[in-house]
C-alpha positions in Angstrom: 12.3 -31.8 -86.8 9.1 -30.9 -88.7 7.3 -30.0 -85.5 10.1 -27.7 -84.4 10.1 -26.0 -87.9 6.3 -25.5 -87.8 6.5 -24.2 -84.2 9.2 -21.7 -85.1 7.3 -20.6 -88.2 4.0 -20.1 -86.3 5.6 -18.4 -83.3 7.5 -15.9 -85.5 4.7 -15.3 -88.0 2.9 -11.9 -88.0 -0.5 -11.4 -89.6 -0.5 -9.1 -92.6 -4.3 -8.3 -92.4 -5.9 -5.1 -91.1 -8.4 -5.1 -88.3 -11.1 -4.0 -90.8 -10.4 -6.9 -93.1 -10.4 -9.4 -90.2 -13.7 -8.0 -88.9 -15.2 -8.2 -92.4 -14.1 -11.8 -92.8 -15.5 -13.0 -89.4 -18.7 -10.9 -89.9 -19.4 -12.7 -93.1 -18.4 -16.1 -91.9 -20.2 -16.1 -88.6 -23.3 -13.9 -89.4 -26.0 -14.9 -86.9 -28.8 -13.7 -89.2 -28.1 -16.7 -91.4 -28.7 -19.2 -88.7 -31.8 -20.3 -86.9 -31.2 -19.7 -83.2 -33.7 -22.4 -81.9 -32.2 -25.5 -80.6 -33.6 -28.8 -81.7 -32.7 -31.7 -79.4 -31.1 -34.6 -81.2 -32.9 -37.9 -80.8 -29.8 -39.6 -79.2 -29.7 -37.1 -76.3 -31.6 -38.5 -73.3 -32.6 -36.2 -70.5 -32.2 -37.2 -66.9 -35.4 -37.7 -65.0 -36.5 -35.0 -62.5 -35.1 -35.6 -59.0 -37.5 -37.4 -56.7 -36.5 -35.4 -53.6 -36.7 -31.6 -53.4 -33.5 -29.7 -52.6 -33.5 -28.2 -49.1 -32.2 -24.7 -49.4 -33.1 -23.7 -45.9 -30.6 -22.7 -43.2 -28.2 -25.2 -41.9 -29.2 -26.6 -38.5 -27.1 -27.2 -35.4 -28.0 -30.9 -35.7 -26.3 -31.0 -39.1 -23.2 -29.2 -37.9 -22.9 -31.6 -34.9 -23.4 -34.6 -37.1 -20.6 -33.5 -39.5 -18.2 -32.6 -36.7 -18.7 -36.1 -35.1 -18.2 -37.8 -38.4 -15.0 -35.9 -39.2 -11.7 -37.6 -38.8 -9.8 -36.2 -35.8 -6.5 -35.9 -37.8 -8.1 -34.1 -40.7 -8.3 -30.3 -41.1 -11.2 -28.3 -42.5 -8.9 -26.5 -44.9 -5.2 -26.9 -45.8 -5.0 -23.1 -45.5 -5.9 -22.7 -41.9 -4.7 -26.1 -40.5 -7.2 -26.1 -37.7 -7.7 -29.6 -36.5 -11.2 -31.1 -36.2 -10.2 -32.0 -32.6 -10.9 -28.4 -31.6 -14.4 -28.5 -32.9 -15.0 -32.0 -31.4 -13.8 -31.1 -27.9 -15.0 -27.5 -27.7 -18.8 -27.3 -28.2 -18.7 -23.6 -27.3 -17.4 -23.1 -30.9 -20.4 -24.8 -32.5 -22.8 -21.8 -32.5 -20.1 -19.6 -34.1 -19.4 -22.3 -36.7 -23.2 -22.6 -37.4 -23.4 -18.8 -37.9 -20.4 -18.8 -40.2 -21.9 -21.7 -42.3 -25.3 -20.0 -42.6 -23.8 -16.7 -43.6 -21.8 -18.5 -46.4 -24.9 -20.5 -47.4 -27.3 -17.5 -47.6 -24.7 -15.5 -49.5 -24.2 -18.3 -52.0 -28.0 -18.7 -52.5 -28.3 -15.0 -53.3 -26.0 -15.5 -56.3 -28.7 -17.8 -57.8 
């Protein structure tokens, strides 16, 4: 009962402050000039070691595409949206170059974002 009362009160409440008074309040409360912006790492935070292998951001190779196609389950689909069975890719090698071009286009576009 108390939760319902609180919810009704909060949902029907309207603020009685002006935008200027709200702005003044938050400007004084969260003034960034008061705080040091440098971050000091706490002692309990441990950083992960650097990776031992470098990340290969080169183009995808035909060998990688063929390997993934052969490993895919025949009953699975690449995406629930298109419903294309992996059987098509497994039994029609003529599609592999188009698939490779598609993957490399997506990969290079994604790398440009970083």
